[in-house]
C-alpha positions as CSV (number, residue, x, y, z in Angstrom):
1,X,12.5,17.4,-11.4
2,X,11.9,20.0,-8.6
3,X,14.8,21.5,-7.1
4,X,15.6,20.4,-3.1
5,X,14.5,23.8,-1.7
6,X,11.2,23.4,-3.9
7,X,10.7,19.8,-2.5
8,X,11.3,21.0,1.0
9,X,8.8,23.7,0.0
10,X,6.3,21.5,-0.9
11,X,6.7,18.8,1.7
12,X,5.9,21.7,4.3
13,X,2.8,22.7,2.5
14,X,1.8,18.9,2.2
15,X,2.0,18.7,5.7
16,X,-0.5,21.4,6.0
17,X,-3.0,20.3,3.6
18,X,-2.6,16.8,4.7
19,X,-3.6,18.3,8.3
20,X,-6.8,20.5,6.4
21,X,-7.7,17.1,5.4
22,X,-8.0,15.3,8.7
23,X,-4.7,13.6,9.2
24,X,-3.4,14.1,12.9
25,X,0.1,12.9,11.7
26,X,2.2,13.2,9.0
27,X,5.8,11.6,8.1
28,X,8.0,10.7,5.3
29,X,10.2,8.2,4.8
30,X,12.6,6.4,2.4
31,X,11.0,4.1,-0.2
32,X,13.8,1.3,0.5
33,X,12.9,-1.9,1.4
34,X,13.5,-3.1,4.9
35,X,15.8,-6.5,5.3
36,X,15.3,-6.4,9.0
37,X,11.2,-6.4,8.4
38,X,11.6,-8.9,5.5
39,X,13.3,-11.3,8.3
40,X,10.6,-10.8,10.5
41,X,7.7,-10.9,8.4
42,X,9.2,-14.5,7.0
43,X,9.7,-15.9,10.8
44,X,6.2,-14.7,11.4
45,X,4.6,-16.4,8.7
46,X,6.9,-19.8,8.7
47,X,5.5,-19.9,12.7
48,X,1.9,-19.6,11.3
49,X,0.8,-16.9,13.5
50,X,-0.9,-15.7,10.6
51,X,-3.8,-18.0,10.8
52,X,-6.4,-18.2,8.7
53,X,-5.3,-15.1,7.0
54,X,-4.1,-16.3,3.8
55,X,-3.7,-13.2,1.9
56,X,-0.4,-12.2,4.1
57,X,1.2,-15.3,2.9
58,X,0.2,-15.3,-0.7
59,X,1.4,-12.0,-1.3
60,X,4.3,-12.0,1.0
61,X,7.1,-10.6,-1.2
62,X,5.4,-7.5,-2.2
63,X,4.8,-7.0,1.6
64,X,9.0,-6.9,1.7
65,X,8.7,-3.3,1.3
66,X,7.4,-0.5,-0.8
67,X,9.9,-0.8,-3.7
68,X,9.2,-4.7,-3.9
69,X,5.8,-3.3,-5.0
70,X,6.6,-0.4,-7.0
71,X,10.9,0.1,-8.0
72,X,10.1,3.4,-9.3
73,X,8.9,4.8,-5.4
74,X,11.3,6.9,-3.9
75,X,9.4,8.5,-0.8
76,X,6.8,7.0,1.8
77,X,4.5,9.8,3.1
78,X,3.1,8.2,5.8
79,X,-0.2,9.4,7.7
80,X,-2.1,8.4,10.3
81,X,-6.0,9.9,11.9
82,X,-7.5,9.6,15.1
83,X,-10.0,7.7,16.6
84,X,-9.1,8.5,20.4
85,X,-12.0,7.6,22.5
86,X,-13.7,10.0,24.5
87,X,-14.6,7.3,27.5
88,X,-13.2,4.0,28.8
89,X,-13.3,1.1,26.2
90,X,-13.2,-1.0,28.7
91,X,-15.9,0.2,30.8
92,X,-18.3,-2.6,29.9
93,X,-16.2,-5.3,30.7
94,X,-18.4,-8.2,32.6
95,X,-21.4,-6.8,31.4
96,X,-24.2,-9.2,31.6
97,X,-26.7,-7.4,29.5
98,X,-24.4,-5.1,27.1
99,X,-21.8,-5.8,24.1
100,X,-18.4,-4.7,23.4
101,X,-17.4,-3.4,20.0
102,X,-13.9,-2.2,19.7
103,X,-13.5,1.5,19.4
104,X,-12.4,1.6,15.9
105,X,-15.6,0.1,15.0
106,X,-18.1,2.4,16.3
107,X,-18.1,5.0,13.8
108,X,-18.2,5.3,10.1
109,X,-15.8,2.7,8.2
110,X,-12.2,4.1,8.6
111,X,-11.3,2.4,5.2
112,X,-13.8,4.9,3.2
113,X,-13.0,7.9,5.3
114,X,-8.9,7.5,4.9
115,X,-9.2,6.4,1.4
116,X,-10.9,9.8,0.6
117,X,-8.8,12.1,2.4
118,X,-5.8,10.3,0.7
119,X,-6.8,10.6,-2.7
120,X,-7.9,14.1,-1.9
121,X,-4.4,14.5,-1.0
122,X,-3.0,13.0,-3.8
123,X,-4.7,15.0,-6.1
124,X,-3.1,17.8,-4.5
125,X,-0.1,16.9,-5.0
126,X,-0.3,16.2,-8.5
127,X,-1.4,19.5,-8.9
128,X,1.7,20.9,-7.3
129,X,4.5,18.8,-8.9
130,X,2.5,17.4,-12.1
131,X,5.9,15.3,-13.2
132,X,5.2,12.9,-9.8
133,X,3.7,9.9,-10.3
134,X,2.3,8.1,-6.9
135,X,-0.2,5.1,-5.6
136,X,-2.3,5.6,-2.3
137,X,-3.0,2.7,0.4
138,X,-4.8,2.0,3.2
139,X,-4.9,-1.1,4.9
140,X,-6.3,-3.2,1.8
141,X,-3.1,-3.4,0.0
142,X,0.1,-5.5,1.2
143,X,1.4,-2.7,3.1
144,X,3.2,-2.8,6.3
145,X,1.8,0.6,7.3
146,X,2.9,0.4,11.3
147,X,6.9,-0.3,10.3
148,X,6.7,2.2,7.8
149,X,4.7,4.5,10.3
150,X,7.7,4.3,12.6
151,X,10.2,5.2,9.8
152,X,8.3,8.1,8.8
153,X,8.7,9.4,12.6
154,X,4.9,8.6,13.8
155,X,5.6,6.8,16.5
156,X,6.8,3.0,17.5
157,X,5.7,-0.6,17.0
158,X,5.0,-0.8,20.5
159,X,5.1,-4.7,22.2
160,X,1.2,-5.0,21.1
161,X,2.7,-4.6,17.8
162,X,0.4,-1.6,16.7
163,X,1.7,1.5,16.4
164,X,2.2,4.2,19.4
165,X,2.5,7.7,18.8
166,X,3.5,10.6,21.9
167,X,0.8,12.6,20.7
168,X,-2.0,10.0,20.3
169,X,-1.5,7.2,22.0
170,X,-2.3,3.7,20.3
171,X,-5.5,5.5,18.7
172,X,-4.2,6.0,15.2
173,X,-5.4,4.4,11.4
174,X,-2.7,4.5,9.3
175,X,-2.4,5.1,5.8
176,X,0.3,5.6,3.1
177,X,1.2,7.4,-0.4
178,X,4.2,6.1,-2.4
179,X,5.6,8.6,-4.8
180,X,8.2,9.3,-7.0
181,X,9.0,12.4,-5.5
182,X,12.3,12.2,-3.6
183,X,11.3,13.9,-0.1
184,X,13.9,14.5,2.3
185,X,12.8,11.6,5.1
186,X,12.1,12.7,8.7
187,X,14.0,10.6,11.7
188,X,12.2,7.4,12.5
189,X,10.9,7.3,16.0
190,X,12.6,5.2,18.6
191,X,11.1,2.8,20.7
192,X,9.6,4.3,24.0
193,X,8.1,1.2,25.7
194,X,10.6,0.7,28.0
195,X,9.8,-2.2,30.7
196,X,6.5,-1.7,30.5
197,X,4.4,-4.8,30.1
198,X,1.1,-3.4,30.7
199,X,-0.7,-4.7,27.1
200,X,1.5,-8.2,27.1
201,X,-0.3,-8.4,30.7
202,X,-4.0,-7.2,29.4
203,X,-4.6,-9.5,27.0
204,X,-7.3,-12.1,27.5
205,X,-6.1,-15.4,25.8
206,X,-2.5,-14.6,26.1
207,X,-2.1,-14.1,22.5
208,X,1.7,-12.6,22.8
209,X,4.3,-15.4,23.0
210,X,7.0,-12.5,23.3
211,X,6.7,-8.5,23.6
212,X,6.4,-7.3,19.7
213,X,5.4,-10.7,18.5
214,X,1.4,-11.3,18.0
215,X,0.1,-15.1,17.6
216,X,-3.3,-14.0,15.7
217,X,-4.8,-17.3,16.2
218,X,-5.3,-16.3,20.1
219,X,-6.1,-12.9,19.6
220,X,-9.8,-12.1,20.0
221,X,-9.3,-9.4,17.1
222,X,-9.0,-12.5,14.7
223,X,-11.2,-14.8,16.4
224,X,-14.3,-12.5,16.1
225,X,-13.3,-11.0,12.6
226,X,-11.2,-12.6,10.7
227,X,-11.9,-16.2,11.7
228,X,-14.8,-17.6,9.7
229,X,-15.3,-21.2,11.2
230,X,-16.3,-21.9,14.9
231,X,-14.1,-20.1,18.0
232,X,-12.2,-22.3,19.4
233,X,-13.6,-23.7,22.5
234,X,-10.5,-22.9,24.8
235,X,-10.7,-19.1,23.7
236,X,-14.7,-18.6,24.1
237,X,-14.7,-17.8,27.8
238,X,-12.0,-15.7,27.8
239,X,-13.8,-13.7,25.1
240,X,-15.9,-12.8,27.9
241,X,-18.6,-9.8,26.0
242,X,-16.4,-8.7,23.2
243,X,-18.3,-9.2,20.0
244,X,-16.5,-7.3,17.5
245,X,-12.8,-7.0,17.9
246,X,-10.8,-6.1,21.2
247,X,-9.4,-3.0,22.7
248,X,-7.7,-4.4,25.7
249,X,-4.1,-3.9,24.8
250,X,-4.6,-0.8,23.3
251,X,-6.6,0.7,26.1
252,X,-4.2,-0.2,28.8
253,X,-1.2,1.5,27.3
254,X,0.1,4.3,29.1
255,X,1.0,6.6,26.2
256,X,-2.7,7.3,25.8
257,X,-3.0,9.6,28.3
258,X,-1.8,12.1,26.2
259,X,-4.0,11.5,22.9
260,X,-6.4,14.4,22.6
261,X,-9.9,13.2,22.0
262,X,-9.9,17.0,19.8
263,X,-7.5,15.4,17.5
264,X,-10.2,12.5,16.8
265,X,-11.5,12.9,13.1
266,X,-15.1,13.4,13.2
267,X,-16.3,10.3,11.1
268,X,-14.9,8.3,13.8
269,X,-17.7,9.7,16.7
270,X,-19.3,6.4,18.0
271,X,-22.5,5.7,17.0
272,X,-25.1,6.2,20.1
273,X,-26.3,2.6,19.2
274,X,-22.9,1.0,19.0
275,X,-22.1,2.6,22.2
276,X,-23.2,0.1,24.3
277,X,-25.5,-2.3,22.6
278,X,-27.7,-4.6,24.3
279,X,-26.6,-8.5,23.4
280,X,-30.7,-9.3,23.2
281,X,-31.1,-7.0,20.4
282,X,-28.4,-8.2,17.9
283,X,-29.4,-12.0,18.6
284,X,-32.3,-11.4,16.6
285,X,-30.6,-10.0,13.9
286,X,-31.8,-11.5,10.4
287,X,-29.6,-10.6,7.3
288,X,-31.2,-7.8,5.8
289,X,-31.1,-6.1,9.7
290,X,-27.6,-6.6,9.8
291,X,-27.0,-5.1,6.5
292,X,-29.3,-2.2,7.5
293,X,-27.7,-1.6,11.2
294,X,-24.1,-1.8,9.7
295,X,-24.6,0.1,6.4
296,X,-21.3,2.4,6.5
297,X,-19.7,0.2,9.3
298,X,-16.6,-1.6,9.1
299,X,-18.7,-4.5,10.9
300,X,-20.6,-5.1,7.6
301,X,-17.7,-6.7,5.8
302,X,-17.7,-9.9,8.3
303,X,-21.4,-10.6,7.8
304,X,-24.5,-11.4,9.7
305,X,-23.7,-15.2,11.0
306,X,-20.2,-14.5,11.9
307,X,-21.7,-11.5,13.9
308,X,-24.2,-13.5,15.2
309,X,-21.8,-16.3,16.5
310,X,-20.1,-13.6,18.2
311,X,-23.0,-12.7,19.8
312,X,-24.1,-16.2,20.8
313,X,-20.4,-16.6,22.4
314,X,-21.3,-13.5,24.5
315,X,-24.1,-14.6,25.2
316,X,-23.3,-18.0,26.8
317,X,-20.4,-15.7,29.0
318,X,-23.1,-13.5,30.2
319,X,-25.1,-15.7,32.9
320,X,-27.9,-13.8,31.8
321,X,-31.0,-15.8,32.0
322,X,-33.2,-13.5,29.5
323,X,-31.1,-14.2,26.9
324,X,-31.7,-17.7,27.0
325,X,-35.0,-17.5,24.6
326,X,-33.3,-15.2,21.8
327,X,-30.2,-17.9,22.1
328,X,-32.5,-21.1,21.8
329,X,-34.3,-19.2,19.0
330,X,-30.7,-20.0,17.0
331,X,-30.6,-23.4,17.3
332,X,-32.0,-24.2,14.1
333,X,-30.3,-21.3,12.5
334,X,-29.5,-22.2,8.7
335,X,-25.7,-21.6,9.4
336,X,-24.1,-24.2,11.2
337,X,-21.6,-22.4,12.9
338,X,-24.3,-20.0,14.2
339,X,-26.1,-23.3,15.2
340,X,-23.0,-24.4,17.3
341,X,-22.7,-21.5,19.2
342,X,-26.1,-21.3,20.2
343,X,-26.0,-24.9,21.4
344,X,-22.7,-24.2,23.2
345,X,-24.5,-20.7,24.7
346,X,-27.5,-22.3,25.9
347,X,-25.9,-24.9,27.7
348,X,-23.7,-22.3,29.3
349,X,-26.8,-20.5,30.4
350,X,-28.2,-23.4,31.6
351,X,-25.4,-24.3,33.7
352,X,-25.1,-20.8,35.2
353,X,-28.6,-20.0,35.9
354,X,-29.0,-23.4,37.3
355,X,-26.0,-22.9,40.1
356,X,-27.8,-21.8,43.5
357,X,-24.8,-19.2,43.4
358,X,-26.1,-17.8,40.2
359,X,-26.1,-13.9,39.7
360,X,-29.9,-14.5,38.2
């Protein structure tokens, strides 16, 4: 095993190499499990706040920390890639013709981009220290990246439960490498939220029972991405024109003013057709058209039916009479969830356009 001075040198060179691969933030943490994190996760699951995300409960034991997954782990290398937007993520709020897609999904699929860079960094590390063992993770394994990011000094888990960075705001994709190398840990980041509650007040569906606590069942991101069945009626109007995810709690964070778009990875530059897309175009998508349009996008994973369901909710909220025809065409859609959403949307549009005070 390398000496401590040699490890310190390797650590410094690893940080430089990670940045050359597109990571904007790098930190190191011990691989020990965190009992406080374990308790919080258990309480969150017991409250049912995870909704239909059964996979979180199925592997809860492994989520207790790095050594619960891999006892040989000695260090965690926490990494972040910036996807800081150049425009205002809330600019399309209330637009009757356009849909809102979360900033993170307007570019390439972050799973592919981050994992490719993590694997390249892992190969480099093995070349430098052939005796080491390691594992790489990005959002598809039972790894609690946000607490690990805070432990490694990348930022802190804010009141909206996402990681907040002093340098990159709320706009970081996270990944991690577990390794048998005993790197010196960086200092964990302290909480800088203070008395601010901007993210809590911005949530359109009141998904935060308390600061630092998210009820996913009420979250627009959960409702439009993870939920497979009909969206509960109590949340439909609040969803507005959001068709994939929601940026509201992230976008209002005051720390975003320090986020520099120059640090954004080029893979996450938004595709022109996803910045301000027309709802009417999406309502016409069949399965083949959906797959072709969202090739290489994280949106592809939810499938055409769930996506069109979301677009129908947005259409119903639009008050736009021009959307009646494409909505009506989906009343007989083979998917019953889509057909029900079309029925709801058409009824909403009929009511809105029949009113003397309607905008159209």
